[in-house]
PyMOL Python script that loads the backbone (N, CA, C, O; Angstrom):
from pymol import cmd

cmd.read_pdbstr("""\
ATOM      1  N   UNK A   1     183.898   5.588 -98.563  1.00  0.00           N
ATOM      2  CA  UNK A   1     183.500   6.935 -98.242  1.00  0.00           C
ATOM      3  C   UNK A   1     184.634   7.577 -97.434  1.00  0.00           C
ATOM      4  O   UNK A   1     185.028   7.077 -96.381  1.00  0.00           O
ATOM      5  N   UNK A   2     185.141   8.688 -97.950  1.00  0.00           N
ATOM      6  CA  UNK A   2     186.255   9.323 -97.249  1.00  0.00           C
ATOM      7  C   UNK A   2     185.753  10.236 -96.123  1.00  0.00           C
ATOM      8  O   UNK A   2     184.548  10.405 -95.933  1.00  0.00           O
ATOM      9  N   UNK A   3     186.682  10.807 -95.399  1.00  0.00           N
ATOM     10  CA  UNK A   3     186.352  11.595 -94.206  1.00  0.00           C
ATOM     11  C   UNK A   3     185.500  12.815 -94.551  1.00  0.00           C
ATOM     12  O   UNK A   3     184.552  13.122 -93.828  1.00  0.00           O
ATOM     13  N   UNK A   4     185.813  13.506 -95.623  1.00  0.00           N
ATOM     14  CA  UNK A   4     185.063  14.691 -96.025  1.00  0.00           C
ATOM     15  C   UNK A   4     183.613  14.330 -96.349  1.00  0.00           C
ATOM     16  O   UNK A   4     182.693  15.054 -95.968  1.00  0.00           O
ATOM     17  N   UNK A   5     183.414  13.235 -97.037  1.00  0.00           N
ATOM     18  CA  UNK A   5     182.060  12.801 -97.376  1.00  0.00           C
ATOM     19  C   UNK A   5     181.262  12.445 -96.121  1.00  0.00           C
ATOM     20  O   UNK A   5     180.071  12.742 -96.031  1.00  0.00           O
ATOM     21  N   UNK A   6     181.922  11.811 -95.160  1.00  0.00           N
ATOM     22  CA  UNK A   6     181.246  11.467 -93.908  1.00  0.00           C
ATOM     23  C   UNK A   6     180.816  12.726 -93.162  1.00  0.00           C
ATOM     24  O   UNK A   6     179.701  12.808 -92.646  1.00  0.00           O
ATOM     25  N   UNK A   7     181.716  13.703 -93.114  1.00  0.00           N
ATOM     26  CA  UNK A   7     181.401  14.959 -92.422  1.00  0.00           C
ATOM     27  C   UNK A   7     180.243  15.667 -93.116  1.00  0.00           C
ATOM     28  O   UNK A   7     179.346  16.183 -92.449  1.00  0.00           O
ATOM     29  N   UNK A   8     180.252  15.698 -94.444  1.00  0.00           N
ATOM     30  CA  UNK A   8     179.161  16.331 -95.185  1.00  0.00           C
ATOM     31  C   UNK A   8     177.840  15.600 -94.958  1.00  0.00           C
ATOM     32  O   UNK A   8     176.802  16.241 -94.790  1.00  0.00           O
ATOM     33  N   UNK A   9     177.867  14.288 -94.952  1.00  0.00           N
ATOM     34  CA  UNK A   9     176.652  13.508 -94.730  1.00  0.00           C
ATOM     35  C   UNK A   9     176.098  13.742 -93.325  1.00  0.00           C
ATOM     36  O   UNK A   9     174.896  13.939 -93.152  1.00  0.00           O
ATOM     37  N   UNK A  10     176.968  13.719 -92.335  1.00  0.00           N
ATOM     38  CA  UNK A  10     176.536  13.967 -90.956  1.00  0.00           C
ATOM     39  C   UNK A  10     175.985  15.386 -90.819  1.00  0.00           C
ATOM     40  O   UNK A  10     174.968  15.594 -90.158  1.00  0.00           O
ATOM     41  N   UNK A  11     176.647  16.356 -91.437  1.00  0.00           N
ATOM     42  CA  UNK A  11     176.171  17.739 -91.392  1.00  0.00           C
ATOM     43  C   UNK A  11     174.796  17.866 -92.034  1.00  0.00           C
ATOM     44  O   UNK A  11     173.932  18.579 -91.523  1.00  0.00           O
ATOM     45  N   UNK A  12     174.593  17.185 -93.141  1.00  0.00           N
ATOM     46  CA  UNK A  12     173.307  17.224 -93.825  1.00  0.00           C
ATOM     47  C   UNK A  12     172.208  16.619 -92.952  1.00  0.00           C
ATOM     48  O   UNK A  12     171.123  17.190 -92.836  1.00  0.00           O
ATOM     49  N   UNK A  13     172.480  15.485 -92.349  1.00  0.00           N
ATOM     50  CA  UNK A  13     171.490  14.832 -91.489  1.00  0.00           C
ATOM     51  C   UNK A  13     171.163  15.710 -90.287  1.00  0.00           C
ATOM     52  O   UNK A  13     169.993  15.878 -89.946  1.00  0.00           O
ATOM     53  N   UNK A  14     172.178  16.268 -89.644  1.00  0.00           N
ATOM     54  CA  UNK A  14     171.956  17.138 -88.488  1.00  0.00           C
ATOM     55  C   UNK A  14     171.187  18.389 -88.910  1.00  0.00           C
ATOM     56  O   UNK A  14     170.291  18.833 -88.192  1.00  0.00           O
ATOM     57  N   UNK A  15     171.524  18.957 -90.057  1.00  0.00           N
ATOM     58  CA  UNK A  15     170.826  20.143 -90.553  1.00  0.00           C
ATOM     59  C   UNK A  15     169.357  19.880 -90.832  1.00  0.00           C
ATOM     60  O   UNK A  15     168.498  20.670 -90.441  1.00  0.00           O
ATOM     61  N   UNK A  16     169.061  18.779 -91.503  1.00  0.00           N
ATOM     62  CA  UNK A  16     167.666  18.436 -91.803  1.00  0.00           C
ATOM     63  C   UNK A  16     166.895  18.175 -90.511  1.00  0.00           C
ATOM     64  O   UNK A  16     165.759  18.627 -90.368  1.00  0.00           O
ATOM     65  N   UNK A  17     167.496  17.458 -89.577  1.00  0.00           N
ATOM     66  CA  UNK A  17     166.835  17.194 -88.297  1.00  0.00           C
ATOM     67  C   UNK A  17     166.598  18.501 -87.537  1.00  0.00           C
ATOM     68  O   UNK A  17     165.542  18.681 -86.930  1.00  0.00           O
ATOM     69  N   UNK A  18     167.560  19.399 -87.566  1.00  0.00           N
ATOM     70  CA  UNK A  18     167.412  20.691 -86.893  1.00  0.00           C
ATOM     71  C   UNK A  18     166.303  21.532 -87.497  1.00  0.00           C
ATOM     72  O   UNK A  18     165.522  22.145 -86.769  1.00  0.00           O
ATOM     73  N   UNK A  19     166.225  21.566 -88.807  1.00  0.00           N
ATOM     74  CA  UNK A  19     165.170  22.326 -89.481  1.00  0.00           C
ATOM     75  C   UNK A  19     163.801  21.723 -89.165  1.00  0.00           C
ATOM     76  O   UNK A  19     162.850  22.456 -88.895  1.00  0.00           O
ATOM     77  N   UNK A  20     163.698  20.404 -89.197  1.00  0.00           N
ATOM     78  CA  UNK A  20     162.426  19.748 -88.874  1.00  0.00           C
ATOM     79  C   UNK A  20     162.003  20.066 -87.439  1.00  0.00           C
ATOM     80  O   UNK A  20     160.828  20.325 -87.180  1.00  0.00           O
ATOM     81  N   UNK A  21     162.950  20.046 -86.518  1.00  0.00           N
ATOM     82  CA  UNK A  21     162.647  20.364 -85.120  1.00  0.00           C
ATOM     83  C   UNK A  21     162.167  21.806 -84.987  1.00  0.00           C
ATOM     84  O   UNK A  21     161.173  22.065 -84.308  1.00  0.00           O
ATOM     85  N   UNK A  22     162.858  22.745 -85.624  1.00  0.00           N
ATOM     86  CA  UNK A  22     162.462  24.154 -85.539  1.00  0.00           C
ATOM     87  C   UNK A  22     161.085  24.391 -86.140  1.00  0.00           C
ATOM     88  O   UNK A  22     160.281  25.128 -85.569  1.00  0.00           O
ATOM     89  N   UNK A  23     160.805  23.783 -87.272  1.00  0.00           N
ATOM     90  CA  UNK A  23     159.490  23.952 -87.887  1.00  0.00           C
ATOM     91  C   UNK A  23     158.389  23.425 -86.978  1.00  0.00           C
ATOM     92  O   UNK A  23     157.313  24.017 -86.888  1.00  0.00           O
ATOM     93  N   UNK A  24     158.654  22.332 -86.318  1.00  0.00           N
ATOM     94  CA  UNK A  24     157.670  21.761 -85.400  1.00  0.00           C
ATOM     95  C   UNK A  24     157.463  22.666 -84.188  1.00  0.00           C
ATOM     96  O   UNK A  24     156.331  22.864 -83.746  1.00  0.00           O
ATOM     97  N   UNK A  25     158.536  23.207 -83.657  1.00  0.00           N
ATOM     98  CA  UNK A  25     158.444  24.043 -82.461  1.00  0.00           C
ATOM     99  C   UNK A  25     157.845  25.413 -82.753  1.00  0.00           C
ATOM    100  O   UNK A  25     157.188  25.987 -81.885  1.00  0.00           O
ATOM    101  N   UNK A  26     158.052  25.945 -83.939  1.00  0.00           N
ATOM    102  CA  UNK A  26     157.563  27.278 -84.264  1.00  0.00           C
ATOM    103  C   UNK A  26     156.080  27.293 -84.610  1.00  0.00           C
ATOM    104  O   UNK A  26     155.468  28.361 -84.630  1.00  0.00           O
ATOM    105  N   UNK A  27     155.499  26.152 -84.878  1.00  0.00           N
ATOM    106  CA  UNK A  27     154.083  26.079 -85.218  1.00  0.00           C
ATOM    107  C   UNK A  27     153.277  26.008 -83.926  1.00  0.00           C
ATOM    108  O   UNK A  27     153.016  24.923 -83.407  1.00  0.00           O
ATOM    109  N   UNK A  28     152.894  27.147 -83.422  1.00  0.00           N
ATOM    110  CA  UNK A  28     152.178  27.222 -82.156  1.00  0.00           C
ATOM    111  C   UNK A  28     150.688  27.433 -82.395  1.00  0.00           C
ATOM    112  O   UNK A  28     150.320  28.197 -83.287  1.00  0.00           O
ATOM    113  N   UNK A  29     149.826  26.786 -81.633  1.00  0.00           N
ATOM    114  CA  UNK A  29     148.395  27.042 -81.746  1.00  0.00           C
ATOM    115  C   UNK A  29     148.062  28.436 -81.220  1.00  0.00           C
ATOM    116  O   UNK A  29     148.813  28.987 -80.415  1.00  0.00           O
ATOM    117  N   UNK A  30     146.951  29.007 -81.662  1.00  0.00           N
ATOM    118  CA  UNK A  30     146.602  30.359 -81.209  1.00  0.00           C
ATOM    119  C   UNK A  30     146.239  30.389 -79.725  1.00  0.00           C
ATOM    120  O   UNK A  30     145.814  29.390 -79.144  1.00  0.00           O
ATOM    121  N   UNK A  31     146.420  31.559 -79.140  1.00  0.00           N
ATOM    122  CA  UNK A  31     146.017  31.770 -77.752  1.00  0.00           C
ATOM    123  C   UNK A  31     144.500  31.893 -77.686  1.00  0.00           C
ATOM    124  O   UNK A  31     143.856  32.243 -78.675  1.00  0.00           O
ATOM    125  N   UNK A  32     143.937  31.606 -76.525  1.00  0.00           N
ATOM    126  CA  UNK A  32     142.507  31.810 -76.335  1.00  0.00           C
ATOM    127  C   UNK A  32     142.225  33.305 -76.319  1.00  0.00           C
ATOM    128  O   UNK A  32     143.011  34.064 -75.752  1.00  0.00           O
ATOM    129  N   UNK A  33     141.133  33.750 -76.921  1.00  0.00           N
ATOM    130  CA  UNK A  33     140.794  35.175 -76.877  1.00  0.00           C
ATOM    131  C   UNK A  33     140.579  35.647 -75.439  1.00  0.00           C
ATOM    132  O   UNK A  33     140.167  34.871 -74.576  1.00  0.00           O
ATOM    133  N   UNK A  34     140.858  36.909 -75.197  1.00  0.00           N
ATOM    134  CA  UNK A  34     140.712  37.472 -73.851  1.00  0.00           C
ATOM    135  C   UNK A  34     139.320  38.080 -73.690  1.00  0.00           C
ATOM    136  O   UNK A  34     139.190  39.276 -73.425  1.00  0.00           O
ATOM    137  N   UNK A  35     138.288  37.265 -73.849  1.00  0.00           N
ATOM    138  CA  UNK A  35     136.924  37.747 -73.643  1.00  0.00           C
ATOM    139  C   UNK A  35     136.218  36.865 -72.613  1.00  0.00           C
ATOM    140  O   UNK A  35     136.754  35.847 -72.174  1.00  0.00           O
ATOM    141  N   UNK A  36     135.015  37.274 -72.240  1.00  0.00           N
ATOM    142  CA  UNK A  36     134.288  36.567 -71.180  1.00  0.00           C
ATOM    143  C   UNK A  36     133.961  35.124 -71.563  1.00  0.00           C
ATOM    144  O   UNK A  36     133.935  34.250 -70.696  1.00  0.00           O
ATOM    145  N   UNK A  37     133.713  34.865 -72.839  1.00  0.00           N
ATOM    146  CA  UNK A  37     133.367  33.507 -73.269  1.00  0.00           C
ATOM    147  C   UNK A  37     134.525  32.534 -73.127  1.00  0.00           C
ATOM    148  O   UNK A  37     134.306  31.329 -73.002  1.00  0.00           O
ATOM    149  N   UNK A  38     135.742  33.031 -73.144  1.00  0.00           N
ATOM    150  CA  UNK A  38     136.910  32.150 -73.136  1.00  0.00           C
ATOM    151  C   UNK A  38     137.667  32.164 -71.810  1.00  0.00           C
ATOM    152  O   UNK A  38     138.791  31.665 -71.743  1.00  0.00           O
ATOM    153  N   UNK A  39     137.087  32.713 -70.775  1.00  0.00           N
ATOM    154  CA  UNK A  39     137.688  32.671 -69.435  1.00  0.00           C
ATOM    155  C   UNK A  39     137.231  31.390 -68.746  1.00  0.00           C
ATOM    156  O   UNK A  39     136.411  31.419 -67.828  1.00  0.00           O
ATOM    157  N   UNK A  40     137.770  30.280 -69.199  1.00  0.00           N
ATOM    158  CA  UNK A  40     137.337  28.968 -68.727  1.00  0.00           C
ATOM    159  C   UNK A  40     138.476  28.273 -68.007  1.00  0.00           C
ATOM    160  O   UNK A  40     139.644  28.580 -68.243  1.00  0.00           O
ATOM    161  N   UNK A  41     138.145  27.347 -67.139  1.00  0.00           N
ATOM    162  CA  UNK A  41     139.157  26.622 -66.374  1.00  0.00           C
ATOM    163  C   UNK A  41     139.487  25.258 -66.955  1.00  0.00           C
ATOM    164  O   UNK A  41     140.568  24.726 -66.704  1.00  0.00           O
ATOM    165  N   UNK A  42     138.573  24.685 -67.726  1.00  0.00           N
ATOM    166  CA  UNK A  42     138.770  23.315 -68.193  1.00  0.00           C
ATOM    167  C   UNK A  42     138.488  23.194 -69.680  1.00  0.00           C
ATOM    168  O   UNK A  42     137.757  24.000 -70.255  1.00  0.00           O
ATOM    169  N   UNK A  43     139.069  22.186 -70.288  1.00  0.00           N
ATOM    170  CA  UNK A  43     138.819  21.904 -71.691  1.00  0.00           C
ATOM    171  C   UNK A  43     137.402  21.432 -71.951  1.00  0.00           C
ATOM    172  O   UNK A  43     136.882  21.606 -73.053  1.00  0.00           O
ATOM    173  N   UNK A  44     136.768  20.834 -70.942  1.00  0.00           N
ATOM    174  CA  UNK A  44     135.397  20.367 -71.129  1.00  0.00           C
ATOM    175  C   UNK A  44     134.473  21.543 -71.433  1.00  0.00           C
ATOM    176  O   UNK A  44     133.525  21.400 -72.205  1.00  0.00           O
ATOM    177  N   UNK A  45     134.736  22.694 -70.840  1.00  0.00           N
ATOM    178  CA  UNK A  45     133.928  23.872 -71.116  1.00  0.00           C
ATOM    179  C   UNK A  45     134.115  24.325 -72.563  1.00  0.00           C
ATOM    180  O   UNK A  45     133.175  24.828 -73.178  1.00  0.00           O
ATOM    181  N   UNK A  46     135.296  24.155 -73.102  1.00  0.00           N
ATOM    182  CA  UNK A  46     135.564  24.526 -74.498  1.00  0.00           C
ATOM    183  C   UNK A  46     134.699  23.711 -75.453  1.00  0.00           C
ATOM    184  O   UNK A  46     134.189  24.232 -76.445  1.00  0.00           O
ATOM    185  N   UNK A  47     134.542  22.429 -75.142  1.00  0.00           N
ATOM    186  CA  UNK A  47     133.837  21.511 -76.038  1.00  0.00           C
ATOM    187  C   UNK A  47     132.354  21.857 -76.130  1.00  0.00           C
ATOM    188  O   UNK A  47     131.696  21.477 -77.098  1.00  0.00           O
ATOM    189  N   UNK A  48     131.819  22.566 -75.147  1.00  0.00           N
ATOM    190  CA  UNK A  48     130.405  22.934 -75.229  1.00  0.00           C
ATOM    191  C   UNK A  48     130.137  23.805 -76.455  1.00  0.00           C
ATOM    192  O   UNK A  48     129.055  23.719 -77.035  1.00  0.00           O
ATOM    193  N   UNK A  49     131.082  24.633 -76.862  1.00  0.00           N
ATOM    194  CA  UNK A  49     130.940  25.439 -78.086  1.00  0.00           C
ATOM    195  C   UNK A  49     131.724  24.858 -79.261  1.00  0.00           C
ATOM    196  O   UNK A  49     131.270  24.922 -80.404  1.00  0.00           O
ATOM    197  N   UNK A  50     132.891  24.297 -78.985  1.00  0.00           N
ATOM    198  CA  UNK A  50     133.789  23.864 -80.058  1.00  0.00           C
ATOM    199  C   UNK A  50     133.759  22.366 -80.326  1.00  0.00           C
ATOM    200  O   UNK A  50     134.562  21.862 -81.112  1.00  0.00           O
ATOM    201  N   UNK A  51     132.847  21.650 -79.685  1.00  0.00           N
ATOM    202  CA  UNK A  51     132.655  20.229 -79.968  1.00  0.00           C
ATOM    203  C   UNK A  51     131.880  20.042 -81.267  1.00  0.00           C
ATOM    204  O   UNK A  51     131.457  21.027 -81.873  1.00  0.00           O
ATOM    205  N   UNK A  52     131.686  18.813 -81.702  1.00  0.00           N
ATOM    206  CA  UNK A  52     131.028  18.540 -82.988  1.00  0.00           C
ATOM    207  C   UNK A  52     129.617  19.114 -83.098  1.00  0.00           C
ATOM    208  O   UNK A  52     129.177  19.458 -84.195  1.00  0.00           O
ATOM    209  N   UNK A  53     128.903  19.221 -81.978  1.00  0.00           N
ATOM    210  CA  UNK A  53     127.535  19.743 -82.027  1.00  0.00           C
ATOM    211  C   UNK A  53     127.442  21.164 -81.489  1.00  0.00           C
ATOM    212  O   UNK A  53     126.338  21.681 -81.315  1.00  0.00           O
ATOM    213  N   UNK A  54     128.576  21.808 -81.221  1.00  0.00           N
ATOM    214  CA  UNK A  54     128.577  23.155 -80.671  1.00  0.00           C
ATOM    215  C   UNK A  54     128.304  24.224 -81.710  1.00  0.00           C
ATOM    216  O   UNK A  54     128.164  23.932 -82.898  1.00  0.00           O
ATOM    217  N   UNK A  55     128.230  25.465 -81.251  1.00  0.00           N
ATOM    218  CA  UNK A  55     127.936  26.585 -82.146  1.00  0.00           C
ATOM    219  C   UNK A  55     129.104  26.943 -83.057  1.00  0.00           C
ATOM    220  O   UNK A  55     128.892  27.517 -84.125  1.00  0.00           O
ATOM    221  N   UNK A  56     130.327  26.618 -82.661  1.00  0.00           N
ATOM    222  CA  UNK A  56     131.520  26.911 -83.467  1.00  0.00           C
ATOM    223  C   UNK A  56     132.469  25.714 -83.385  1.00  0.00           C
ATOM    224  O   UNK A  56     133.494  25.781 -82.706  1.00  0.00           O
ATOM    225  N   UNK A  57     132.127  24.603 -84.086  1.00  0.00           N
ATOM    226  CA  UNK A  57     132.923  23.374 -83.946  1.00  0.00           C
ATOM    227  C   UNK A  57     134.349  23.524 -84.467  1.00  0.00           C
ATOM    228  O   UNK A  57     134.639  24.373 -85.311  1.00  0.00           O
ATOM    229  N   UNK A  58     135.229  22.674 -83.939  1.00  0.00           N
ATOM    230  CA  UNK A  58     136.621  22.645 -84.401  1.00  0.00           C
ATOM    231  C   UNK A  58     136.665  22.252 -85.865  1.00  0.00           C
ATOM    232  O   UNK A  58     135.764  21.578 -86.365  1.00  0.00           O
ATOM    233  N   UNK A  59     137.720  22.677 -86.553  1.00  0.00           N
ATOM    234  CA  UNK A  59     137.885  22.344 -87.963  1.00  0.00           C
ATOM    235  C   UNK A  59     138.244  20.881 -88.160  1.00  0.00           C
ATOM    236  O   UNK A  59     138.575  20.185 -87.201  1.00  0.00           O
ATOM    237  N   UNK A  60     138.178  20.414 -89.403  1.00  0.00           N
ATOM    238  CA  UNK A  60     138.448  19.002 -89.676  1.00  0.00           C
ATOM    239  C   UNK A  60     139.902  18.595 -89.428  1.00  0.00           C
ATOM    240  O   UNK A  60     140.177  17.412 -89.222  1.00  0.00           O
ATOM    241  N   UNK A  61     140.826  19.534 -89.444  1.00  0.00           N
ATOM    242  CA  UNK A  61     142.240  19.217 -89.226  1.00  0.00           C
ATOM    243  C   UNK A  61     142.665  19.377 -87.770  1.00  0.00           C
ATOM    244  O   UNK A  61     143.827  19.144 -87.436  1.00  0.00           O
ATOM    245  N   UNK A  62     141.742  19.770 -86.908  1.00  0.00           N
ATOM    246  CA  UNK A  62     142.070  19.966 -85.493  1.00  0.00           C
ATOM    247  C   UNK A  62     142.195  18.607 -84.816  1.00  0.00           C
ATOM    248  O   UNK A  62     141.361  17.733 -85.048  1.00  0.00           O
ATOM    249  N   UNK A  63     143.219  18.407 -83.984  1.00  0.00           N
ATOM    250  CA  UNK A  63     143.363  17.128 -83.276  1.00  0.00           C
ATOM    251  C   UNK A  63     142.180  16.877 -82.341  1.00  0.00           C
ATOM    252  O   UNK A  63     141.583  17.807 -81.799  1.00  0.00           O
ATOM    253  N   UNK A  64     141.864  15.615 -82.170  1.00  0.00           N
ATOM    254  CA  UNK A  64     140.801  15.252 -81.237  1.00  0.00           C
ATOM    255  C   UNK A  64     141.311  15.378 -79.811  1.00  0.00           C
ATOM    256  O   UNK A  64     142.519  15.395 -79.575  1.00  0.00           O
ATOM    257  N   UNK A  65     140.418  15.464 -78.894  1.00  0.00           N
ATOM    258  CA  UNK A  65     140.790  15.559 -77.488  1.00  0.00           C
ATOM    259  C   UNK A  65     140.106  16.736 -76.837  1.00  0.00           C
ATOM    260  O   UNK A  65     139.595  17.632 -77.510  1.00  0.00           O
ATOM    261  N   UNK A  66     140.103  16.724 -75.514  1.00  0.00           N
ATOM    262  CA  UNK A  66     139.424  17.777 -74.768  1.00  0.00           C
ATOM    263  C   UNK A  66     140.358  18.484 -73.797  1.00  0.00           C
ATOM    264  O   UNK A  66     139.894  19.143 -72.866  1.00  0.00           O
ATOM    265  N   UNK A  67     141.650  18.358 -73.997  1.00  0.00           N
ATOM    266  CA  UNK A  67     142.630  19.025 -73.143  1.00  0.00           C
ATOM    267  C   UNK A  67     143.108  20.288 -73.858  1.00  0.00           C
ATOM    268  O   UNK A  67     144.284  20.408 -74.203  1.00  0.00           O
ATOM    269  N   UNK A  68     142.190  21.223 -74.076  1.00  0.00           N
ATOM    270  CA  UNK A  68     142.462  22.411 -74.891  1.00  0.00           C
ATOM    271  C   UNK A  68     143.613  23.254 -74.339  1.00  0.00           C
ATOM    272  O   UNK A  68     144.431  23.778 -75.096  1.00  0.00           O
ATOM    273  N   UNK A  69     143.665  23.376 -73.020  1.00  0.00           N
ATOM    274  CA  UNK A  69     144.674  24.239 -72.407  1.00  0.00           C
ATOM    275  C   UNK A  69     146.074  23.648 -72.483  1.00  0.00           C
ATOM    276  O   UNK A  69     147.047  24.321 -72.143  1.00  0.00           O
ATOM    277  N   UNK A  70     146.186  22.428 -72.914  1.00  0.00           N
ATOM    278  CA  UNK A  70     147.511  21.821 -73.112  1.00  0.00           C
ATOM    279  C   UNK A  70     148.229  22.500 -74.279  1.00  0.00           C
ATOM    280  O   UNK A  70     149.443  22.697 -74.239  1.00  0.00           O
ATOM    281  N   UNK A  71     147.473  22.853 -75.313  1.00  0.00           N
ATOM    282  CA  UNK A  71     148.062  23.479 -76.503  1.00  0.00           C
ATOM    283  C   UNK A  71     147.794  24.981 -76.557  1.00  0.00           C
ATOM    284  O   UNK A  71     148.689  25.769 -76.865  1.00  0.00           O
ATOM    285  N   UNK A  72     146.556  25.370 -76.256  1.00  0.00           N
ATOM    286  CA  UNK A  72     146.164  26.772 -76.366  1.00  0.00           C
ATOM    287  C   UNK A  72     146.416  27.479 -75.047  1.00  0.00           C
ATOM    288  O   UNK A  72     145.864  27.101 -74.014  1.00  0.00           O
ATOM    289  N   UNK A  73     147.253  28.507 -75.087  1.00  0.00           N
ATOM    290  CA  UNK A  73     147.534  29.271 -73.883  1.00  0.00           C
ATOM    291  C   UNK A  73     146.490  30.345 -73.657  1.00  0.00           C
ATOM    292  O   UNK A  73     145.703  30.656 -74.551  1.00  0.00           O
ATOM    293  N   UNK A  74     146.485  30.909 -72.465  1.00  0.00           N
ATOM    294  CA  UNK A  74     145.571  31.992 -72.132  1.00  0.00           C
ATOM    295  C   UNK A  74     146.168  33.324 -72.558  1.00  0.00           C
ATOM    296  O   UNK A  74     147.364  33.555 -72.379  1.00  0.00           O
ATOM    297  N   UNK A  75     145.344  34.198 -73.120  1.00  0.00           N
ATOM    298  CA  UNK A  75     145.800  35.537 -73.487  1.00  0.00           C
ATOM    299  C   UNK A  75     146.053  36.338 -72.221  1.00  0.00           C
ATOM    300  O   UNK A  75     145.390  36.134 -71.204  1.00  0.00           O
ATOM    301  N   UNK A  76     147.014  37.247 -72.288  1.00  0.00           N
ATOM    302  CA  UNK A  76     147.290  38.072 -71.095  1.00  0.00           C
ATOM    303  C   UNK A  76     146.160  39.032 -70.791  1.00  0.00           C
ATOM    304  O   UNK A  76     146.238  39.791 -69.825  1.00  0.00           O
TER     305      UNK A  76
END
""", "prot")
cmd.dss("prot")
cmd.show_as("cartoon", "prot")
cmd.util.cbc("prot")
cmd.orient("prot")
C-alpha cells in the first residue's frame, strides 16, 4: 500500500467516524412542553403519566429509565 492509498484510507475512516459522530449528536430528544403538567422537578413525576400504566405511555422505541431530565431539556 503506497502513501497515497494510506492517506485516502485514513481520510475515509476519519470521515465516516466524523459523520457518525455528527449524526449521533444532532439527534436530540424533544424539549418538555412549557405547560403546567410538565413543570416537574424529577423524572419520577414524568413516569406517573408516561410510564407503562400511565395515561400517555412512552413509545416502544423509547429507552427505559426514569431520568427524563437527563435527555429532555426544559422549554424556556
